[in-house]
N, C-alpha and C positions, 0 to 999 in steps of 0.2 A: 729654557733654564735649568741649568745642571745644578741640584741642589745637594749639600753635605749633610753630614751625620750632625754636625753642631747645628746646623738650623734645625732639621728634624726635631733635638730634644730641646730645644729653643724650649718650643710650647709645653706648658705644663699635661695639659691634654694628651698629646701624644707620647710624653715619660709614661702618663696614666696606661695608655692604650701597650705600652711595650711590657710594662709592667705585667698588664693583666694575661696578655698573650704568653709570657714567660711561665703562667701558671698551667696553660691547656690551649691550645687550638682551638679556634673559633670563628663562624660565621662571619662578616660585617654587621649584621642584623644581631648578633648576639654582643658583639662590644656595644653597639649602638645603647642596647638596650641599658647597659651599666651607667650611663651619661643622661644628664637634662639637656642633652641639644640637641638639635635635629638630625637626621638620618644623613643627608648629603652633608653635613659641615663633619660627621664623623666618615664618612665614605671621602671625604675630600683630606682628613687626615691618615687614613689608611693609605690613599694614595702617594701623598710625600713620604710615609713612612717606606712603603714599597719601593720608592724612587729610588731612596737612599739605603736598600738593602738590608733594613731593619728590622722589617717582616719579609716573608714571602708569601705567595699566594698559588695555592693548591687549586685548582681545578676537580670537585671530584662529582660527577654526572650534571645535576644543576646546580650546587653550592660549589661559593668559594670557600676555602679554610686558609684562614690567616693562622701563621704561624711567627712568635719571635726568633730571631738570628742575631742573641745577645753578644754574638763573638764580634759581629760587626762594631761592638761600641769598645773594640780595644783602641780604635784611633784614638780617641775621646779620653781612654784609659793612659795612654801614652803621651797623650798632650799633657795631660794633668800632673803626671807623672816628673816631667822634668820640672813641674815647677815646685812640686814638693819637694825635691833633690835640694833647690835652690833655697828656698825657706828652711829644711832641716841645717842646711849648712850657715845660713845667716843665725838663726838661734844658737847653733853650738858656738858659733863666733861671740854672742853673745852672753853666753854663759860662760865662755872664758875669759872674756871680760870682766865680768862680776868675779866671779872667783880672785882674778889678778887683783881685783880694786877694792878689796874686803875693807874694811877700816880695823 
């Protein structure tokens, strides 16, 4: 199953993992220590984030280092921006309407 960025960020734990990794690269164990859920659960979250290219995983000797790839969130930003423009237009039209119909 091909996952997308929107599925990845739908989960608050995955959003927090991205946030943590945006500050510094960490091993999966270091990430897991910051949560009150099992290490296998964190591993599944990391796997999904990696499949969606929101994080990269680099092998350094025996360690795997996870690093955020926040540039991949541009797809989300672009999608939100189109709706932001829509609402800006609607609110501007409402403002004009209210200005024109003042008592």
